[in-house]
NUMIDO-144962 format. One line per 4 residues: number of its first residue (from 0); for each residue x negated, y negated, z of C-alpha. Coordinates in nm, 3 decimals, padded with zeros to 5 digits. Last residue first. Layout:
BEGIN
NUM> X,Y,Z ~ ...;
REM end
This chain:
BEGIN
406> -04.999,-01.866,-04.455 ~ -05.016,-01.542,-04.648 ~ -05.185,-01.537,-04.988 ~ -05.077,-01.263,-05.228;
402> -05.321,-01.084,-05.451 ~ -05.679,-01.174,-05.545 ~ -05.650,-01.327,-05.883 ~ -05.959,-01.539,-05.960;
398> -06.146,-01.438,-05.645 ~ -06.066,-01.072,-05.714 ~ -06.195,-01.096,-06.071 ~ -06.515,-01.257,-05.948;
394> -06.547,-00.980,-05.690 ~ -06.523,-00.703,-05.949 ~ -06.770,-00.881,-06.177 ~ -07.009,-00.929,-05.887;
390> -07.001,-00.555,-05.816 ~ -07.099,-00.487,-06.177 ~ -07.385,-00.737,-06.153 ~ -07.507,-00.581,-05.828;
386> -07.560,-00.250,-06.011 ~ -07.433,00.020,-05.778 ~ -07.221,00.267,-05.973 ~ -07.383,00.352,-06.308;
382> -07.739,00.239,-06.233 ~ -07.713,00.398,-05.888 ~ -07.591,00.729,-06.027 ~ -07.860,00.751,-06.294;
378> -08.126,00.664,-06.036 ~ -08.013,00.953,-05.816 ~ -08.021,01.193,-06.110 ~ -08.378,01.089,-06.193;
374> -08.484,01.129,-05.831 ~ -08.335,01.476,-05.805 ~ -08.514,01.584,-06.121 ~ -08.839,01.425,-06.004;
370> -08.823,01.594,-05.664 ~ -08.751,01.930,-05.826 ~ -09.041,01.894,-06.074 ~ -09.269,01.786,-05.791;
366> -09.223,02.118,-05.616 ~ -09.030,02.103,-05.287 ~ -09.226,02.168,-04.968 ~ -09.200,01.821,-04.809;
362> -08.835,01.785,-04.911 ~ -08.744,02.134,-04.790 ~ -08.930,02.087,-04.462 ~ -08.750,01.758,-04.405;
358> -08.412,01.918,-04.479 ~ -08.486,02.210,-04.246 ~ -08.593,01.973,-03.967 ~ -08.275,01.768,-04.007;
354> -08.068,02.087,-03.986 ~ -08.244,02.178,-03.656 ~ -08.229,01.833,-03.493 ~ -07.853,01.790,-03.471;
350> -07.674,01.454,-03.448 ~ -07.546,01.422,-03.802 ~ -07.487,01.726,-04.021 ~ -07.718,01.763,-04.323;
346> -07.740,01.627,-04.676 ~ -08.037,01.679,-04.910 ~ -08.123,01.486,-05.221 ~ -08.020,01.384,-05.571;
342> -07.810,01.670,-05.707 ~ -07.771,01.828,-05.363 ~ -07.546,01.539,-05.260 ~ -07.577,01.164,-05.211;
338> -07.345,00.893,-05.345 ~ -06.996,00.966,-05.210 ~ -07.164,01.180,-04.941 ~ -07.297,00.855,-04.781;
334> -06.958,00.683,-04.750 ~ -06.890,00.777,-04.385 ~ -07.138,01.033,-04.252 ~ -07.250,01.373,-04.386;
330> -07.612,01.284,-04.307 ~ -07.922,01.185,-04.502 ~ -08.224,01.301,-04.701 ~ -08.271,01.095,-05.015;
326> -08.459,01.163,-05.338 ~ -08.692,00.893,-05.472 ~ -08.622,00.783,-05.828 ~ -08.677,00.411,-05.756;
322> -08.303,00.350,-05.794 ~ -08.253,00.642,-05.552 ~ -08.456,00.467,-05.283 ~ -08.278,00.134,-05.333;
318> -07.933,00.294,-05.332 ~ -08.014,00.472,-05.006 ~ -08.146,00.140,-04.872 ~ -07.801,-00.009,-04.938;
314> -07.653,00.205,-04.662 ~ -07.291,00.314,-04.716 ~ -07.094,00.230,-04.401 ~ -07.281,00.403,-04.124;
310> -07.272,00.610,-03.806 ~ -07.502,00.882,-03.670 ~ -07.773,00.810,-03.927 ~ -08.049,01.058,-04.017;
306> -08.206,00.839,-04.291 ~ -08.489,01.007,-04.484 ~ -08.644,00.868,-04.803 ~ -08.837,01.099,-05.033;
302> -09.185,01.184,-05.158 ~ -09.319,00.852,-05.033 ~ -09.544,00.582,-05.183 ~ -09.258,00.443,-05.394;
298> -09.046,00.394,-05.083 ~ -09.326,00.212,-04.902 ~ -09.386,-00.008,-05.206 ~ -09.018,-00.103,-05.232;
294> -09.003,-00.190,-04.864 ~ -09.309,-00.414,-04.909 ~ -09.145,-00.595,-05.201 ~ -08.827,-00.651,-05.001;
290> -09.028,-00.795,-04.715 ~ -09.100,-00.585,-04.408 ~ -08.987,-00.576,-04.045 ~ -09.205,-00.353,-03.831;
286> -09.442,-00.104,-03.999 ~ -09.402,00.195,-03.768 ~ -09.633,00.488,-03.850 ~ -09.558,00.842,-03.734;
282> -09.792,01.135,-03.798 ~ -10.131,01.045,-03.645 ~ -09.963,00.896,-03.336 ~ -09.744,01.206,-03.308;
278> -09.864,01.320,-02.968 ~ -09.513,01.436,-02.873 ~ -09.503,01.204,-02.570 ~ -09.673,00.925,-02.766;
274> -09.414,00.936,-03.045 ~ -09.139,00.944,-02.781 ~ -09.281,00.632,-02.616 ~ -09.304,00.456,-02.953;
270> -08.942,00.542,-03.028 ~ -08.829,00.414,-02.688 ~ -09.022,00.087,-02.735 ~ -08.878,00.045,-03.088;
266> -08.513,00.091,-02.990 ~ -08.426,-00.280,-02.988 ~ -08.528,-00.335,-03.346 ~ -08.787,-00.303,-03.617;
262> -08.810,-00.176,-03.970 ~ -08.996,00.067,-04.194 ~ -09.060,00.398,-04.018 ~ -09.326,00.593,-04.209;
258> -09.351,00.968,-04.149 ~ -09.680,01.127,-04.254 ~ -09.777,01.494,-04.280 ~ -10.017,01.727,-04.102;
254> -09.918,02.086,-04.033 ~ -09.622,02.259,-04.187 ~ -09.444,02.432,-03.899 ~ -09.576,02.246,-03.594;
250> -09.569,01.919,-03.788 ~ -09.205,01.981,-03.881 ~ -09.118,02.044,-03.515 ~ -09.274,01.716,-03.401;
246> -09.110,01.530,-03.690 ~ -08.768,01.658,-03.581 ~ -08.804,01.495,-03.241 ~ -08.917,01.175,-03.418;
242> -08.610,01.189,-03.644 ~ -08.379,01.237,-03.346 ~ -08.518,00.915,-03.199 ~ -08.473,00.754,-03.543;
238> -08.099,00.823,-03.550 ~ -07.979,00.512,-03.734 ~ -07.694,00.454,-03.487 ~ -07.924,00.415,-03.187;
234> -08.136,00.132,-03.326 ~ -08.461,00.073,-03.512 ~ -08.321,-00.121,-03.808 ~ -08.366,00.070,-04.128;
230> -08.601,00.235,-04.374 ~ -08.727,00.591,-04.323 ~ -09.015,00.716,-04.541 ~ -09.147,01.066,-04.593;
226> -09.509,01.154,-04.680 ~ -09.682,01.483,-04.764 ~ -09.827,01.356,-05.095 ~ -09.777,01.521,-05.434;
222> -09.687,01.199,-05.610 ~ -09.348,01.078,-05.728 ~ -09.374,00.926,-06.072 ~ -09.378,00.545,-06.069;
218> -09.087,00.321,-06.163 ~ -09.115,-00.048,-06.084 ~ -09.127,-00.161,-06.447 ~ -08.801,00.018,-06.522;
214> -08.609,-00.261,-06.349 ~ -08.341,-00.139,-06.109 ~ -08.522,-00.207,-05.780 ~ -08.607,-00.580,-05.789;
210> -08.376,-00.578,-06.092 ~ -08.071,-00.579,-05.866 ~ -07.910,-00.349,-05.613 ~ -07.544,-00.314,-05.528;
206> -07.281,-00.299,-05.260 ~ -06.963,-00.131,-05.376 ~ -06.641,-00.329,-05.424 ~ -06.345,-00.115,-05.325;
202> -06.003,-00.273,-05.281 ~ -05.748,-00.349,-05.012 ~ -05.486,-00.597,-05.144 ~ -05.282,-00.314,-05.295;
198> -05.232,-00.158,-04.953 ~ -05.033,-00.457,-04.831 ~ -04.684,-00.301,-04.839 ~ -04.827,00.006,-04.666;
194> -04.917,-00.213,-04.370 ~ -05.292,-00.211,-04.313 ~ -05.501,-00.073,-04.028 ~ -05.534,00.284,-04.159;
190> -05.579,00.132,-04.504 ~ -05.899,-00.031,-04.379 ~ -06.039,00.307,-04.276 ~ -05.948,00.451,-04.617;
186> -06.122,00.160,-04.792 ~ -06.441,00.234,-04.603 ~ -06.427,00.603,-04.699 ~ -06.373,00.509,-05.061;
182> -06.681,00.288,-05.036 ~ -06.778,-00.077,-04.980 ~ -06.437,-00.180,-04.847 ~ -06.303,-00.518,-04.951;
178> -06.005,-00.720,-04.830 ~ -05.772,-00.950,-05.024 ~ -05.591,-01.277,-04.966 ~ -05.637,-01.226,-04.595;
174> -05.377,-01.289,-04.327 ~ -05.262,-00.927,-04.290 ~ -05.620,-00.799,-04.306 ~ -05.724,-01.029,-04.021;
170> -05.422,-00.924,-03.815 ~ -05.501,-00.554,-03.868 ~ -05.868,-00.600,-03.774 ~ -05.779,-00.759,-03.442;
166> -06.143,-00.734,-03.326 ~ -06.056,-00.533,-03.015 ~ -05.806,-00.319,-03.208 ~ -06.052,-00.221,-03.481;
162> -06.326,-00.110,-03.242 ~ -06.542,00.159,-03.407 ~ -06.408,00.086,-03.756 ~ -06.531,-00.273,-03.764;
158> -06.871,-00.178,-03.621 ~ -06.928,00.117,-03.859 ~ -06.864,-00.036,-04.096 ~ -06.892,-00.255,-04.404;
154> -06.583,-00.473,-04.403 ~ -06.589,-00.732,-04.681 ~ -06.375,-01.037,-04.625 ~ -06.113,-01.255,-04.791;
150> -06.002,-01.610,-04.725 ~ -05.756,-01.877,-04.829 ~ -05.888,-02.233,-04.806 ~ -05.868,-02.451,-04.494;
146> -05.547,-02.573,-04.333 ~ -05.633,-02.495,-03.971 ~ -05.492,-02.143,-04.018 ~ -05.739,-02.091,-04.303;
142> -06.026,-02.189,-04.075 ~ -05.893,-01.951,-03.810 ~ -05.902,-01.661,-04.058 ~ -06.254,-01.750,-04.175;
138> -06.376,-01.777,-03.814 ~ -06.235,-01.435,-03.729 ~ -06.385,-01.288,-04.048 ~ -06.726,-01.416,-03.935;
134> -06.662,-01.272,-03.587 ~ -06.609,-00.910,-03.698 ~ -06.483,-00.797,-04.038 ~ -06.825,-00.823,-04.198;
130> -06.910,-01.056,-04.486 ~ -06.676,-01.349,-04.519 ~ -06.535,-01.485,-04.846 ~ -06.387,-01.834,-04.835;
126> -06.187,-01.973,-05.127 ~ -06.132,-02.305,-05.306 ~ -06.428,-02.497,-05.163 ~ -06.388,-02.868,-05.235;
122> -06.731,-02.943,-05.085 ~ -06.611,-03.200,-04.834 ~ -06.292,-03.008,-04.755 ~ -06.489,-02.685,-04.718;
118> -06.731,-02.854,-04.479 ~ -06.439,-02.985,-04.271 ~ -06.280,-02.640,-04.258 ~ -06.610,-02.477,-04.160;
114> -06.656,-02.711,-03.866 ~ -06.297,-02.647,-03.757 ~ -06.358,-02.272,-03.786 ~ -06.669,-02.309,-03.571;
110> -06.458,-02.489,-03.311 ~ -06.197,-02.212,-03.322 ~ -06.474,-01.954,-03.284 ~ -06.603,-02.145,-02.981;
106> -06.260,-02.122,-02.817 ~ -06.266,-01.755,-02.914 ~ -06.572,-01.700,-02.697 ~ -06.361,-01.708,-02.380;
102> -06.185,-01.380,-02.461 ~ -06.484,-01.153,-02.490 ~ -06.328,-00.803,-02.462 ~ -06.080,-00.901,-02.730;
98> -05.706,-00.844,-02.782 ~ -05.599,-01.151,-02.586 ~ -05.862,-01.357,-02.767 ~ -05.727,-01.281,-03.114;
94> -05.379,-01.393,-03.012 ~ -05.523,-01.703,-02.846 ~ -05.712,-01.787,-03.166 ~ -05.389,-01.740,-03.363;
90> -05.201,-01.978,-03.133 ~ -05.482,-02.233,-03.158 ~ -05.470,-02.206,-03.539 ~ -05.096,-02.267,-03.545;
86> -05.125,-02.564,-03.306 ~ -05.406,-02.715,-03.515 ~ -05.194,-02.674,-03.828 ~ -04.913,-02.861,-03.652;
82> -05.143,-03.137,-03.525 ~ -05.280,-03.203,-03.877 ~ -05.543,-03.474,-03.931 ~ -05.588,-03.568,-03.565;
78> -05.623,-03.209,-03.447 ~ -05.872,-03.131,-03.724 ~ -06.084,-03.435,-03.634 ~ -06.078,-03.350,-03.263;
74> -06.182,-02.991,-03.333 ~ -06.475,-03.106,-03.548 ~ -06.593,-03.347,-03.277 ~ -06.574,-03.079,-03.009;
70> -06.769,-02.835,-03.224 ~ -07.045,-03.087,-03.290 ~ -07.070,-03.186,-02.924 ~ -07.099,-02.822,-02.819;
66> -07.364,-02.755,-03.083 ~ -07.565,-03.062,-02.982 ~ -07.556,-02.946,-02.622 ~ -07.661,-02.594,-02.720;
62> -07.950,-02.701,-02.945 ~ -07.967,-02.474,-03.250 ~ -07.704,-02.677,-03.440 ~ -07.405,-02.459,-03.534;
58> -07.246,-02.457,-03.880 ~ -07.559,-02.385,-04.083 ~ -07.542,-02.471,-04.454 ~ -07.753,-02.238,-04.669;
54> -07.954,-02.339,-04.975 ~ -08.281,-02.388,-04.786 ~ -08.221,-02.050,-04.620 ~ -08.217,-01.884,-04.962;
50> -08.577,-01.993,-05.019 ~ -08.676,-01.840,-04.687 ~ -08.490,-01.522,-04.780 ~ -08.678,-01.500,-05.110;
46> -09.007,-01.550,-04.924 ~ -08.927,-01.257,-04.693 ~ -09.010,-01.254,-04.322 ~ -08.727,-01.466,-04.179;
42> -08.673,-01.487,-03.803 ~ -08.736,-01.862,-03.753 ~ -08.493,-01.954,-04.030 ~ -08.192,-01.770,-03.885;
38> -07.963,-02.062,-03.798 ~ -07.622,-01.962,-03.674 ~ -07.274,-01.979,-03.827 ~ -07.413,-01.933,-04.175;
34> -07.241,-02.089,-04.474 ~ -07.351,-02.043,-04.837 ~ -07.167,-02.245,-05.100 ~ -07.124,-02.049,-05.424;
30> -07.040,-02.199,-05.761 ~ -06.921,-01.929,-05.999 ~ -07.077,-01.909,-06.345 ~ -07.140,-01.536,-06.381;
26> -07.504,-01.583,-06.281 ~ -07.371,-01.747,-05.966 ~ -07.184,-01.427,-05.885 ~ -07.501,-01.220,-05.935;
22> -07.692,-01.458,-05.708 ~ -07.428,-01.425,-05.437 ~ -07.423,-01.044,-05.453 ~ -07.801,-01.018,-05.443;
18> -07.811,-01.249,-05.141 ~ -07.547,-01.033,-04.970 ~ -07.750,-00.717,-05.042 ~ -08.054,-00.875,-04.876;
14> -07.862,-00.882,-04.547 ~ -08.095,-00.672,-04.328 ~ -08.375,-00.932,-04.317 ~ -08.130,-01.214,-04.261;
10> -08.001,-01.505,-04.464 ~ -07.757,-01.560,-04.310 ~ -07.634,-01.496,-03.957 ~ -07.259,-01.497,-03.885;
6> -07.182,-01.478,-04.256 ~ -06.956,-01.703,-04.463 ~ -06.967,-01.732,-04.843 ~ -06.777,-02.033,-04.977;
2> -06.639,-02.007,-05.328 ~ -06.629,-02.287,-05.585 ~ -06.447,-02.202,-05.908;
REM end
């Protein structure tokens, strides 16, 4: 079976879990065509991502004029081959647009869908699976309306659940062959937007990790060092500004320690300014974007991983940290409590500095025996629930059966 994977930007530094999923599916014998709406080559930091980029078909040329000409040509070809399908797809695009804050962009989405449809015809793609229920799922739905293959998508959150009406999440679910949530919480949010008659098409397929984190050869005992690590895009929803505030209080209580922020993003200047204001230059280190191997080394060098998110799906970096036997400090948000509890870390309410401080103090003060016990339990859970090969088996079964297709 040939399946097309569609992502708005792929490969990408924060989408390693998609690459793992694709490779695990290919190991099961499926043929996967990778489609990215936009080219990401210039942004890539990881050698594995660069290699994946050579296997990915980009729908939009980087030059705007070339992109416009390409979209126009694809639309003309789809119109000529099936005027009725083109009318149906145009009607669906207009329906999506009327619900959106960015109505004009849906003409481009229809062009991207036409591009995708032609590529699927050429490659004999039997099914399209989109990651994220936002614009990639829009393009997949419009492609199907144009006469392309049936589609499914994985909704991760929080973006899809923050604005379900504006992205027409209910219409996308209704037209999909099946829909995936990455946690029980994620599935519940999809069920809120699904007719009861279609509930059986909404399933859970957890994100997973592979041998880059699961192999025993990476394991190293946690060391008695006063270091915590936070991995994630530097943005509002990850809570790093709150983390820096907490770091100032922890330093005042415990003295010197190290907090490593692995990642980059739009909030970096604000974080750096707050670090300077609290005179935390000797405490906080920001690495910028890092390769998968570098992330692994930063996690292994820490006592624990801290992620004080305000909104999430179920972060893969939590699985990565636990797979390496590093306890996790995080918030009672979305799917996180389905994996993390007192057995493998510390949970605290989102948005408040004081509970975060107490969790950080507990992790930095805990005896090594406690850290190792929590780490071992975390690894056991990840091996049992978040092996990418197990997730691939669930997806392969869904691609083969998948439920009812709606035209």
